[in-house]
DSSP file (Angstrom, degrees, kcal/mol; ACC not computed):
  #  RESIDUE AA STRUCTURE BP1 BP2  ACC     N-H-->O    O-->H-N    N-H-->O    O-->H-N    TCO  KAPPA ALPHA  PHI   PSI    X-CA   Y-CA   Z-CA
    1    1 A M              0   0    0      0, 0.0     2,-0.1     0, 0.0    28,-0.0   0.000 360.0 360.0 360.0 137.3   23.7   -3.1   13.4
    2    2 A N     >  -     0   0    0     27,-0.1     4,-2.1     1,-0.1     3,-0.3  -0.399 360.0-107.9 -84.0 166.6   23.0   -1.1   16.5
    3    3 A N  H  > S+     0   0    0      1,-0.2     4,-2.7     2,-0.2     5,-0.2   0.844 115.2  56.8 -62.3 -37.3   21.5   -2.6   19.6
    4    4 A A  H  > S+     0   0    0      1,-0.2     4,-1.9     2,-0.2    -1,-0.2   0.909 109.4  45.9 -63.0 -41.2   18.0   -1.1   19.2
    5    5 A V  H  > S+     0   0    0     -3,-0.3     4,-1.9     2,-0.2    -2,-0.2   0.924 112.0  51.2 -67.0 -44.0   17.6   -2.7   15.8
    6    6 A A  H  X S+     0   0    0     -4,-2.1     4,-1.3     1,-0.2    -2,-0.2   0.913 110.6  48.7 -59.3 -43.9   18.9   -6.1   17.1
    7    7 A R  H  < S+     0   0    0     -4,-2.7     4,-0.5     1,-0.2    -1,-0.2   0.885 111.0  50.9 -64.2 -38.2   16.4   -6.0   20.0
    8    8 A A  H  < S+     0   0    0     -4,-1.9     3,-0.4    -5,-0.2    -1,-0.2   0.847 113.1  45.3 -67.8 -33.2   13.5   -5.1   17.6
    9    9 A L  H >< S+     0   0    0     -4,-1.9     3,-1.9     1,-0.2    -1,-0.2   0.665  90.1  81.4 -87.1 -16.9   14.4   -8.0   15.2
   10   10 A I  T 3< S+     0   0    0     -4,-1.3    -1,-0.2     1,-0.3    -2,-0.1   0.797  93.4  50.0 -62.0 -28.4   14.9  -10.7   17.8
   11   11 A I  T 3  S-     0   0    0     -4,-0.5    -1,-0.3    -3,-0.4    -2,-0.1   0.362 109.7-123.4 -92.5   6.4   11.1  -11.3   18.1
   12   12 A K    <   -     0   0    0     -3,-1.9    -3,-0.1     1,-0.1    -2,-0.1   0.961  37.2-159.6  52.8  64.1   10.7  -11.5   14.2
   13   13 A P        -     0   0    0      0, 0.0     3,-0.1     0, 0.0    -1,-0.1  -0.285  25.0-149.5 -72.5 157.1    8.1   -8.7   13.9
   14   14 A K  S    S+     0   0    0      1,-0.2    32,-2.6    31,-0.1     2,-0.4   0.582  87.9  36.3 -94.3 -15.9    5.8   -8.3   11.0
   15   15 A L  E     -a   46   0A   0     30,-0.2     2,-0.4     2,-0.0    -1,-0.2  -1.000  62.9-168.8-140.4 135.0    5.8   -4.5   11.5
   16   16 A I  E     -a   47   0A   0     30,-2.6    32,-2.7    -2,-0.4     2,-0.6  -0.994   8.4-157.9-123.5 126.4    8.5   -2.0   12.6
   17   17 A L  E     -a   48   0A   0     -2,-0.4     2,-0.6    30,-0.2    32,-0.2  -0.922  15.8-171.4-101.0 119.0    7.6    1.6   13.5
   18   18 A A  E     -a   49   0A   0     30,-3.3    32,-2.8    -2,-0.6     2,-0.8  -0.941  12.1-164.4-120.7 114.4   10.7    3.7   13.1
   19   19 A D  E    S-a   50   0A   0     -2,-0.6    32,-0.2     1,-0.2     4,-0.1  -0.866  81.7 -28.7 -98.8 109.2   10.8    7.3   14.4
   20   20 A E  S >  S-     0   0    0     30,-3.3     3,-2.0    -2,-0.8     4,-0.3   0.957  76.7-171.7  48.4  62.0   13.9    9.0   12.8
   21   21 A P  T 3  S+     0   0    0      0, 0.0     3,-0.1     0, 0.0    -1,-0.1   0.675  80.8  39.3 -62.5 -17.6   15.8    5.7   12.6
   22   22 A T  T >  S+     0   0    0      1,-0.1     3,-1.6     2,-0.1     8,-0.1   0.254  82.0 114.8-112.1  12.7   19.0    7.4   11.6
   23   23 A G  T <  S+     0   0    0     -3,-2.0    -1,-0.1     1,-0.3    -3,-0.1   0.818  84.3  29.9 -55.8 -41.7   18.7   10.4   13.8
   24   24 A N  T 3  S+     0   0    0     -4,-0.3     2,-0.3    -3,-0.1    -1,-0.3   0.062 103.5  97.8-109.3  24.7   21.7    9.8   16.1
   25   25 A L  S <  S-     0   0    0     -3,-1.6     2,-0.1     1,-0.1    -3,-0.0  -0.768  73.8-113.0-111.8 156.2   23.9    7.9   13.7
   26   26 A N     >  -     0   0    0     -2,-0.3     4,-2.7     1,-0.1     5,-0.2  -0.332  44.8 -95.1 -76.2 172.2   26.8    9.0   11.5
   27   27 A S  H  > S+     0   0    0      1,-0.2     4,-2.0     2,-0.2     5,-0.1   0.840 123.9  49.7 -62.3 -35.4   26.2    9.0    7.7
   28   28 A I  H  > S+     0   0    0      2,-0.2     4,-2.1     1,-0.2    -1,-0.2   0.938 113.6  45.2 -68.8 -46.2   27.8    5.5    7.2
   29   29 A Q  H  > S+     0   0    0      2,-0.2     4,-2.3     1,-0.2    -2,-0.2   0.900 112.2  53.1 -63.6 -40.3   25.7    4.0   10.0
   30   30 A G  H  X S+     0   0    0     -4,-2.7     4,-2.2     1,-0.2    -1,-0.2   0.915 108.7  48.9 -60.6 -44.2   22.6    5.7    8.7
   31   31 A E  H  X S+     0   0    0     -4,-2.0     4,-2.6    -5,-0.2     5,-0.2   0.909 109.8  52.4 -61.8 -42.7   23.1    4.3    5.2
   32   32 A E  H  X S+     0   0    0     -4,-2.1     4,-2.5     1,-0.2    -2,-0.2   0.912 109.5  49.1 -60.1 -43.3   23.6    0.8    6.6
   33   33 A I  H  X S+     0   0    0     -4,-2.3     4,-2.6     2,-0.2    -1,-0.2   0.911 112.0  48.1 -64.0 -42.2   20.3    1.0    8.6
   34   34 A M  H  X S+     0   0    0     -4,-2.2     4,-1.9     2,-0.2    -2,-0.2   0.907 113.0  47.2 -67.8 -40.5   18.4    2.2    5.5
   35   35 A V  H  X S+     0   0    0     -4,-2.6     4,-1.9     2,-0.2    -2,-0.2   0.920 114.2  48.2 -64.5 -43.0   19.9   -0.5    3.3
   36   36 A Y  H  X S+     0   0    0     -4,-2.5     4,-2.5    -5,-0.2    -2,-0.2   0.892 109.5  51.9 -65.8 -39.6   19.1   -3.1    5.9
   37   37 A S  H  X S+     0   0    0     -4,-2.6     4,-2.2     1,-0.2    -1,-0.2   0.871 107.7  53.1 -66.2 -34.4   15.6   -1.9    6.4
   38   38 A T  H  X S+     0   0    0     -4,-1.9     4,-2.0     2,-0.2    -1,-0.2   0.911 109.5  48.9 -63.4 -41.9   15.0   -2.1    2.7
   39   39 A Q  H  X S+     0   0    0     -4,-1.9     4,-1.3     2,-0.2    -2,-0.2   0.919 110.2  50.8 -63.1 -44.5   16.2   -5.7    2.8
   40   40 A L  H  <>S+     0   0    0     -4,-2.5     5,-2.1     1,-0.2     3,-0.3   0.898 108.4  52.6 -60.9 -40.2   13.9   -6.5    5.7
   41   41 A N  H ><5S+     0   0    0     -4,-2.2     3,-1.7     1,-0.2    -1,-0.2   0.901 105.9  53.1 -63.0 -40.8   11.0   -5.0    3.8
   42   42 A R  H 3<5S+     0   0    0     -4,-2.0    -1,-0.2     1,-0.3    -2,-0.2   0.783 104.5  57.6 -63.7 -26.2   11.8   -7.2    0.8
   43   43 A E  T 3<5S-     0   0    0     -4,-1.3    -1,-0.3    -3,-0.3    -2,-0.2   0.425 131.6 -91.4 -85.7   1.2   11.6  -10.2    3.2
   44   44 A G  T < 5S+     0   0    0     -3,-1.7     2,-0.6     1,-0.3    -3,-0.2   0.483  82.9 131.5 108.7   3.3    8.1   -9.3    4.2
   45   45 A I      < -     0   0    0     -5,-2.1     2,-0.4    -8,-0.1    -1,-0.3  -0.795  51.1-137.2 -91.1 124.2    8.4   -6.9    7.2
   46   46 A M  E     -a   15   0A   0    -32,-2.6   -30,-2.6    -2,-0.6     2,-0.5  -0.649  20.2-164.9 -78.5 133.1    6.4   -3.7    6.9
   47   47 A I  E     -a   16   0A   0     -2,-0.4     2,-0.6   -32,-0.2   -30,-0.2  -0.980   9.4-169.0-124.0 122.1    8.3   -0.7    8.0
   48   48 A I  E     -a   17   0A   0    -32,-2.7   -30,-3.3    -2,-0.5     2,-0.4  -0.955  15.3-170.7-109.2 122.5    6.7    2.6    8.8
   49   49 A Q  E     -a   18   0A   0     -2,-0.6     2,-0.6   -32,-0.2   -30,-0.2  -0.939  18.5-156.6-120.2 131.7    9.2    5.4    9.1
   50   50 A A  E     +a   19   0A   0    -32,-2.8   -30,-3.3    -2,-0.4     2,-0.3  -0.939  36.1 152.5-101.1 125.0    8.7    9.0   10.3
   51   51 A T        -     0   0    0     -2,-0.6    -2,-0.0   -32,-0.2   -32,-0.0  -0.993  50.5-153.9-152.0 154.5   11.5   11.1    9.0
   52   52 A H  S    S+     0   0    0     -2,-0.3     2,-0.6     5,-0.0     3,-0.1   0.405  74.2 101.9-100.4  -4.4   12.5   14.6    8.0
   53   53 A S     >  -     0   0    0      1,-0.2     4,-2.3     2,-0.0     5,-0.2  -0.718  54.8-164.8 -89.7 117.0   15.1   13.3    5.6
   54   54 A E  H  > S+     0   0    0     -2,-0.6     4,-1.6     2,-0.2    -1,-0.2   0.856  93.2  57.2 -64.7 -33.5   14.2   13.2    1.9
   55   55 A K  H  4 S+     0   0    0      2,-0.2     4,-0.3     1,-0.2    -1,-0.2   0.941 109.5  43.3 -62.0 -47.6   17.1   10.8    1.3
   56   56 A N  H >4 S+     0   0    0      1,-0.2     3,-1.6     2,-0.2     4,-0.3   0.891 110.4  55.8 -66.4 -38.7   15.7    8.3    3.8
   57   57 A A  H >< S+     0   0    0     -4,-2.3     3,-2.0     1,-0.3    -1,-0.2   0.833  95.5  68.7 -61.2 -31.0   12.2    8.7    2.5
   58   58 A G  T 3< S+     0   0    0     -4,-1.6    -1,-0.3     1,-0.3    -2,-0.2   0.672  88.0  64.6 -63.6 -17.3   13.5    7.8   -0.9
   59   59 A Y  T <  S+     0   0    0     -3,-1.6    -1,-0.3    -4,-0.3    -2,-0.2   0.623  88.9  94.9 -76.8 -12.6   14.1    4.3    0.3
   60   60 A S  S <  S-     0   0    0     -3,-2.0     3,-0.1    -4,-0.3   -12,-0.0  -0.386  71.4-141.9 -84.2 155.6   10.4    3.8    0.8
   61   61 A G  S    S+     0   0    0      1,-0.3     2,-0.3    -2,-0.1    -1,-0.1   0.674  93.8  24.8 -82.8 -20.5    7.9    2.3   -1.6
   62   62 A R        -     0   0    0     -5,-0.1     2,-0.5     2,-0.0    -1,-0.3  -0.992  67.8-161.2-147.2 136.2    5.3    4.9   -0.6
   63   63 A I        -     0   0    0     11,-0.4     2,-0.5    -2,-0.3    -5,-0.0  -0.977   2.8-170.6-121.6 129.3    5.7    8.4    0.9
   64   64 A I        -     0   0    0     -2,-0.5     2,-0.4     8,-0.0    10,-0.2  -0.981  13.2-152.5-118.5 120.0    3.0   10.3    2.7
   65   65 A N  E     -B   73   0B   0      8,-1.9     7,-2.3    -2,-0.5     8,-0.8  -0.766   9.5-163.0 -95.5 135.8    3.7   13.9    3.4
   66   66 A L  E     -B   71   0B   0     -2,-0.4     2,-0.4     5,-0.2     5,-0.2  -0.909  11.2-172.4-117.1 145.2    2.0   15.6    6.4
   67   67 A L  E >  S-B   70   0B   0      3,-2.5     3,-1.4    -2,-0.4    -2,-0.0  -0.935  81.4 -21.3-135.6 113.3    1.7   19.3    7.2
   68   68 A Y  T 3  S-     0   0    0     -2,-0.4     3,-0.1     1,-0.3    -1,-0.0   0.882 129.1 -50.1  53.0  42.1    0.3   20.2   10.6
   69   69 A G  T 3  S+     0   0    0      1,-0.2     2,-0.4     0, 0.0    -1,-0.3   0.509 116.6 111.9  81.2   4.9   -1.3   16.7   10.9
   70   70 A T  E <  S-B   67   0B   0     -3,-1.4    -3,-2.5     0, 0.0     2,-0.4  -0.927  72.1-118.7-114.2 135.3   -3.0   16.8    7.4
   71   71 A I  E     +B   66   0B   0     -2,-0.4    -5,-0.2    -5,-0.2     3,-0.1  -0.574  31.4 178.6 -68.8 124.1   -1.9   14.7    4.4
   72   72 A I  E     -     0   0B   0     -7,-2.3     2,-0.3    -2,-0.4    -1,-0.2   0.696  61.9 -12.8-104.7 -22.5   -0.9   17.1    1.7
   73   73 A D  E      B   65   0B   0     -8,-0.8    -8,-1.9     1,-0.1    -1,-0.4  -0.963 360.0 360.0-166.8 163.6    0.1   14.7   -1.0
   74   74 A Q              0   0    0     -2,-0.3   -11,-0.4   -10,-0.2    -1,-0.1   0.326 360.0 360.0-133.1 360.0    0.9   11.0   -1.6
């Protein structure tokens, strides 16, 4: 787990806002973060993620696509 994630979790949040959470990670670390975030969500933590990665979006229970600030499908 990277330091940013550890710092975010120490206060036991009910909501995590993640902007490109795997952006600066290698593929193995990115996969670990996505699997861990899925586990956290199952434990009751809501995670809202902004991503350009369709693979990462696939971990979500709901995907909202935006185009120039407008919702284009859900």
